[in-house]
N, C-alpha and C positions, 0 to 999 in steps of 0.2 A: 581811332580813337573812341572812347567810350562816354556814354552820359550820364553822370551821377543820380541815383535814386534821390539821393539827398544830402547835404553838406551843412556844418554848423563849425562853430570855432570856439577852442576850450579855454585858449587864450593863456596857456599853460607851456613852461618848455619840456620836452618830453625825451625821457634816455633812450636811445634807439635800443630795439630788441628787448626792453621792459616794458611789453603791455601783455596783458593778457583778458581773456572774457571770463568772466563768472555768473552762476546763478545762484546767489549767496542764502536768498529765501527760496531755494528750491524750483521758482518758477520764472523767473525775469532777468534778462540778462543785464549785467552791468559792465561797462568797461572800465579796467583797471590799468593804471599805467604810472611807473615812478618819475616824479618829476625831477629838475636840477635840483631843488633844494632838499633832495632825501626825504621826500614826503611819499607817500602813495596816494596817489588821487583815484577816488571811484566815483564814478560818473553813472546815475540813477536816472535812467529818461522816464522812468515809470513813476516817480516821483517828483514833479513839477518845482511842489513847492519847497525841496530840498534835494535839489539833482545831484550836488557834486561834496561828497564829504572826504576829509584827508585821515590818513594815518602816519603818525610822527615816525619815522627810524632814525636813531641816534647815531649808525654807521651807515658808511658809503654802500647804496643799495648795488647789488652785481647780478641777481638772477630773481625770476616773479612768474609763478604759475598758479593757476586757479584751478580745480578739480575734486572730483569726490574722494573722500579720502575716510569718512567713517563709514564702517558696515551698516548697510540698511537704511541709509540716510542721503535722501535727494540735495541734501545743500551742498554746493562748492565751499572748499576749504581754501581760504588765500595761503600760499607759501612763499614768503618774503627769505631770500638770501643774501648776506651781505658779506662783506669781508673777513667776517669772524663767527658768524652766528645763523643759524636757520630759524624762524619762526614759523610757526602754524596758527594761523589767527582763524579765529570763526566772526565773519562780517556781521553776520546776521545776530549774534548775541553780544557782540561789541566784546569778546575774549578770547584770550588765549587759549589756543589747544596746547600747546606745549612749545617752549623754549631752549635751543640748544647752542652752548659754545661750539663753535667747528674751526680748529687751529688752522686746516688746512684751507679755510676759506670755503665760499660757495661760487660757483661759477656757472653750472646748470642744473636745473630740476626737471624731474620728470614723475607723473603717477601713475600706476599701474600695478597690475596683478604678476608679480613673477612666477617664476615656473613653480618655485615649492611653498608660494603664500596662497592662503584662501582669500585674505583681504588686503585691498588698494594698499601700496605701500609709497612711502615718497622718497624718492631716488637721490642722491644729491652727489655731483661732480665738483672736485676741487683741484687742489694742487698734487696732481698724480695719485688721487684717490678717489674711490666710490663708495656711500655708504648710504644705507637705505634706514628708514624708522617709519614704526606704525604711526596710528593715529595717537597714542598715548605717549608716542616721544623715545620709546625703547628701539634701541639699536638691534636691528636683527639683519646686518650685513655690513660688512666692509673688507674691502679689497682694494689693491692697487693696480696702476695703469701707466703706460708707458710715460704720459705728460699732462700739462695741464688740460683738464676737461673741457671743452667749451659746448658739447651739446648732447644730451641724453636722451633716447626714446625707448619706450617697452613695445614691443610688438612680436607677434609671431612670424617670425620670418623665415624658419625653415617647415613650416605649416604644419607640427607635429601635435598641435592642439595646445600648447603651453608656450608663453612668452618669453623672449628672451632681452637681453640690455643691448642697445646699439650704442656705442660711445665713440664720439669723435673727438678726438683731441691737437695740440699742439704740433706733436710730432708725423702731421699729412697721415695719420692711422686712424680707419673706423675699423673699432672690434666688436665682435657679437661675444657677448658672455652669458653662458649658461651656468645655474647655480653657480656665481662667481667664477666661472673657469673658463677662460679665453678659448674659443672654441673655430672661430675665422677672425681673419685680419684683410682688410684692404689696404691699399699703399695709394694714397693721392698724391697731388703734386702741388699742395699747400695745407694750410692749416684747415682742419674742417670748423667751419664758425655755427653750421646749421645742420638739422636731419629733421626731417618731418615722414611720418610713416603713410603709407597706403594700402589698398587692399592688396588681399592674395599673395602677402611675400616682398612687395616693392616697396620702396622708401627712396624718397629725394635727399640729397646732398647738397650744401653749397659751400666754396672754399673762398680763404681770406683773398684770392688773387680774382674774383667775379667770377668764376666758374660754376655753374647750378647744371645737375643733372638727376638722371634716374636709374637706380639699380633694381633689375629684378633680381631677388635672392643676391648672390653675389656676381651677377653678369651686369655689367654697365648696358644699357639700351641706347643712351644717348646724352649728350652734354654738349652746351654751349658756354661760351668767355664773353665777358664783357671787360671794358676798362673800369664802370663802375663797382664798386663792392656791394655785395648781397646784407641787407640789414634784416632781413625775414620772411621767412617761408610759412607759407600756410596752402591748404587744399581745399577747393571749393567747385561745386559743379555750377560753371557760370553759364555755360550755353545749354543746361537743361537736357544733355542728352544721356544723364544716368552716370556719366562717369567724372571722375574729379579731376580738374585741372591744379597746374603747381601753380600758384601764385606766389608771384616774388616780388618783395619791394625792396628799391635800390637807394644805394645813398645820393643820385642824382636826383630825387622825385619822383621817377618812374615809377609806375606799377603796371605788370605785365601776367599774363596768364598763358599759360604753353599746354599743349596737349601732352599728359603724361605718356601716351603711346608713342609720339613722334617728336615731340618736342616743338611744334609749329606753333605759334604765337596766335592765338586766337582774340585777344583783349590787350588793349594797352590803353593808359591814361598817365599822365605828369601832374603832381604837385608841385607847389611853387618852392616847396623847401623839401630835406630828405626825409625818406620815410622811416618812421621810427618803429611802426608796428602794423602787422596784419592778422584780424583776429575774425571769427565765424558768429552769428548769435542773431536772435531777433532784436535788433537794437531797437527797433521803430512799433513792435507788438503790431506785425502786419499779419501773423499767422505762419510765416516761414522765414529761416534763417537769411541774413543778408552778407555781404562780405564787407567788411569795416577797415577802412583806410586812416590810420592815425599818421602826421608826419610831425617832425622835431618840434614846430611852432604850435601844435595844439588844433591844427586843422583836420577836420573829420570827413570823410567823404563814404557815403555808402551804394553799392552796388548791388544787382542782381541781374536775372537773365534778361529783363527788360531794358539793361544798362548798353547791351552791345548794339552798337550802331550798324543798321543793315545796310551794304555797298553792294555795289554790282560783283557777282562773284568773278567775270571774267578780269574787271578792273583790279579785283584784290589780288589774282592770282598772279597777273603782271606785276602790281608794283612788289606783291612779296620776292618773284623771280628778280629783279632788278636789283631790289637791296640786297639778297645774297649775293647775286654777282659781284654788285657793288664792294659788298663786305670783303669777299675773296680775293679780288683784284688789289683792292689797296692792302690788305694784310701782306698778297705776295711783293706789292711794291716796296711796302716798309723793311720786309726782309731783305729783298735787292738793295735798298740804300744802306742799309744797316751793313751788309756784307760788302759793299765796298768801300764802305768809310772805314771799315777794320782792317786790320793786317791780317795776315794769313800765318802769324806766329804761333808755334805749339807751346801752352802752356805746361811746366812740370809740374808735380806729376799726374801724368793723364793715362787713361784708356785711349789709344790711340787705333781710329778706324782708317783704314787703307782701302782707296778703291783704285783699282787698276784694270786697262783692258788688256787683251792677250795681243795685241796687235797695234797697230800705229795710228789708230782711231784717237779721237780727244775727247777728251772729259771737258765739256764747257759748263755746265754747272751741276750744282748738285743740291738737293735738299735732303735733311735729315730731320726726322719727326720724332721725339723721345720726349714721355711723360717725365718732367720733373728735373731736367738735363738743363735744359736752354731756358733762358728768361722768358720767351715766349712761344715755348715747345715746340718751332721750326726752328730749325737754323739752318740760312741760305749761303752756300760757297759757290760764288761766281768769279772765277779769276779773270785777271784783264789778258790782254791779246798776248803780252808777253811772257805771261808766265803761265799760258796754258799747254797742259801737256797729258800724257794718257795715265796720268797717276795724280791722284787727291789723297790728302793725309787729313783728319778731323779730329780735335781733341775732344773727348767726351769725360766728363767729371762727374759722376754721378754722387750727390749730396749724401745718399743710403746706402746701406746695403740690402737692396730689393731687386729681384727680376724684372728688368725692363724689356718692353718691345722696342727694336729701333728699325723705324720704317725709312726706306732710301728711295730715293728717286733720282734717277742720274740720266742728265742729256748727253748723247755721245753723237761726235757728227765725226766726219772724213778728215777736216782742215777745221782751222777758225774762220777760214772765211765762208764755208759752207752755211745757211742759214737753214739746213733743215737737218732735223736731227731723231735719232733714236732714243727713246725712252724706255730703260730699265728701272724695273720695282722689283724691291726686294728687301723681305724683311730677317731680321736676324735680333737672336736674344741675347741681351746682356746678363752673364751669369750674377746670380746674387751678391757671391764675394770676389765682384769684378774689380775693386781697387784692392786688392791684395795680390802680391805678387810671390810668384812659388820662386824659392832661392834654395840655394843648397845647406843642407842640416848643419848647424856650427857646432863648434867644440863644447864639451858639458859644461864649460864654466861660463857659457854664454847663453844657455838657455836660460828663459826666465824662471823665477824660484816660485811663484804662484802657479797653481795647478787645479784639476779636477780629473778623478779617475775613477773608472767604473767600468764591469765586465762587461765582455761583446762576444757573443760568439758567431763570428761573420768570417766568411773567406776575404781575401784581401780583395779580390778581383773586385768583387760588390764595392767596397772602399776605393777602387778607381773608378768606378763607374760613377758614386759619388762626387768624387772630386772632382771628374769632368765636367759635371753637370752645374755644380758650384763655382766654378772658379775656371779662370783663363788659363789653359795648360799647353805649355811651348811645346813644340816637337819632340825636342830633348828634354824630357821629365826630368826632374831632378828628384824623382821619387827613390828613396833606398828600401828595396823589397825583396825579400825570397822567394816569393811570388807563394808561399804556402801560411806561415804565422808571424812574418814579421812585415812591419810596414810602418815609413816614416816621413814627414814633410815637413816643412820649414815655409812659413810665410812672411811674408815683410808689408807693413800697411804703407801705400802710395802715399797717402794722409797726413802721417806721424813718423813714418820709419821704425815703428815697434813691430817686433818680432813675435811670432806665435810659433809653438811647435806641437805637431801632433805625432804620437808613436801609439802604435797597434802592436804588442808584442804578448804572445801565450793568451791569447782571449783575454787580455786587460788594454782597455783604451786611456792614454794619457795626452789630455792638451794643455799644454804648459803656457802661460799668457798672465801679463798684468792688467788685461782688459777683460775684465770679468763680464760686460756686455756682448763682445764678441765672442768669449768662450761658453756664454748662455746660446748665442744663436748657432752656433756649431752645434751644440748637444741637440738642442731642437731641429736642425735641418738633417742632421744625423736620425735621429729618433723619424721624423716623416718620412726620410728618402728609404731606411731599412724597415719600417712597419713595425717600428718599436714602442710598446705602450708602458714600458717601467723601466725608468732609468736610476739608480740607486747609487749614485753618487758619491763619492767623496773630495771633498774640496778644501784647499789652504790658500787664502788671500789675504796674508797678513797686512797687508799695506790698505786694504778693503775694510777691515776690521778695524784700522787704525783712524781711517775715515770717518767709520759709524760712530765711534766712541766720540772722536773731535767734534762732526755734528749735533751728536745728543748734548753734548756738555755747552755748545754753541746756542741749541734751543734753549736750553736752561737758564743760560744768563740773557737770553733775549726775552725770555718770560718774564723775569724777574725785573728787567730794567723797564718792560711795559708796565707792571705792575708800581713800579717806582714813579714811574711817568703821570700814569692815572691819578696817581694820588697826589702827586703836584699840581697837576691839572686841576682837580677837585678842590685843594686847598686854596688855589690863587684864585677858582670862580666864588667860592665863600666870601673871600676876602674883598674880592673883584666887588659885589653885591655889596657888603657892608659900608664899604666907601661910597658907593653911588648915593645910599640913603644919607651917609652922613654928609655928602656934597649937597643934594637936596637941602638939608634943614641948615646949614651954614647957608643957603642962600636964601631960605626963608628969614633968617634970622639976620640978613645984611652982613653976615661975616665973610666978605670975599677976599680976607688974605688965608682962613682955615678952607672954604672953599677951593682957592687956587692950589693949595698944598692937597687937597683930596683928589684934585682932576689930576696933578702933576705923577700922584700917587699911582692914579689910575691908568696913566699913560703908560708908565713903566711896567706895572703889572701885566698890562694887556700885550704889550712890545714881548714879555717874557713869555706869556703864554702861546703866543704864535711861535716864537721860536721852538716851545714843548711840543705844539703841535708837529711843527716838522719834523723834530727828533723821533717823535711819536710814530711817524709816517714811515721816515727811513727805518726805523727798528722792525715795523711790522713787514715792509719788505724783503729785508733782510733774513726776518722767521719763514716766511714763505719759501724764497730762496732754500734755505738750509732744510727745512721741510720736506721741501718736493727731492731734494739730495738724499736725505733719508728713504723716500720712499722708492728711488730708483733703484739703491743699493739694493732693498727689499725684494722687489721685483726682480732686479739682476739674479740674485742668489736664489729666489724661487724657482728661476727659469733654468738651474743647475742640473735638475733632475725630471723626471718625467716619471708622474704618478698620478694617483686621485686621490690625494691628501693635499693638495695644494692649498685649500679654506684652512684647514687647522694649520699648516705650517707658515701661513700669513697671520692669521690670530695669535700664533706664538711669536712671530717677531714682533708684531705690535705690543703684546703683553711686555716681551725682553723689553723694549725701546722706553716703555712708559716707566717700567721699574727699574729703568739703568742696569740692568743684568747682564751683563758681559759674557758671564760663564756660559750662561743659555744661548747669548746670540752666538757666541763662538762656535758650539756644538750645532747649532743651527745653520751655520753657512758652511760648517764642515759635513754634517750627515743628514741636515734635513730634520732632524729630530732634536727633544731637548734632551 
């Protein structure tokens, strides 16, 4: 445990993850947080006469960050994101720097200098989109990403002297953007809820399933998993050794610090309520920064390197080892209990992992570790005495098309009565497209009508190698080829039974599929495996074009509905104010009859306003879903080709969507050009 340096109580309900620290006058640190009343609370301990001030926000607050935005100015600017806008606010001058409507909403904010920028930029993530603004509110970047953005950081991850964007989203992906082009991707096992940068290309991440870890560039150094969820990540040198530790604030009120090198816990404390935020700053003007922790009830505790409780080194190591062993044993016990309670039925469809011995030896138990496939990442199969045999079958159902490592540990014995086992450990890779079955090529009328085609100068033997690396290929492969300039395959999805056909003939590659996302994945994996830096494809996806047009019209209708609802609410608010004044006048005149009529009208208008507000919220949620569909189509369409013009292409898509120009949209999907 740890001893707090100080503690105090703000007596406000704080929204988790919406906490930041800013030096708004350029010298004093102020704790800033969003409250449940949609207000921004700014606590300034250096002003005891008026230490708390408020900023009213009319919309639901979804993101909050303070940082230096104005060039050559040491004062921090407060950036507030809501469900429909972003506000850059100068707290010191009590004035707006800029205000922008953001239809995609704001779910994450970062401040920093990007690769091609001289001055700091405000980068915001929303519904499948990323935007950046300068301090004047001019848009300097817009691009799309795979899903709703949860966290953004600006850092030099590849140590080339210029910063990149790291974006964590709901589709389990961490993406590296360089000049708004995706250059790297990491697939995780759950939605990425938080990212924070460390020095020399290292960063920490947190997932919705309670996992916390560190990456060195794109190599995972360590990770741990908890039953609680992570509310906040921060970095701070708590033990004074010159190396920053990873500070994690948990939903169960726990705060802990782990070595960024090993993941070992060096500090922990527990607050009475869930952690809302963790920030660093010289909060009490002690001449050095403290670690500031705030709970959802407004309880604040501060720590520094004097807070570490000194214990016997031997005793600490013994307790640590025992706790670690207990955690491992409890995890194994839970898995065995789960395995014994579950049946051994094989769900359909799935990838079937078959384990067998080449003699009469018995497979007593098998543990399979695979990220993202099993609920607890580890699956245990422990057959009862009657069903023990030399063969076991385990169903694997990858939720996404990603490359996975499967770690297997098999316990093999000479008989069911023998309590001594040989333990065999092996690792196998599950290919990216393992949930697709190679089938016989269909008749011409059964081939999907949507397609993408491009020129490819390559030997069919290389295509065979690409196929074996990315698919589970049976011994009798249904590939049609002449071994020279003709090659074709058909794959059926195990998820929805949809068919995709890939044909290579006379230096032309055709991919026929109704699934534009799968088609884009195949194009990108071909480009990666064959080292192609240019693919100028021609595509035809009429159903996708119809869906895009339908979604554009839906957005237009939903936006019109939003305007009408806002006007109705504004009119009702004005009428409500007048009725309240009239009711008060009648009360003073002792005219109870008319006062009762006014109060009755107020009741009905208030009831109608509540209903209108509910309709407005539903309309907004539907608008976000529709915008996400549009952004996803744009992203998939841009991935149908490989070149250096992705930025211009996405900008063209955005302009065409805004102007509802279907002619240009059709040309962009077909060729990537206007």
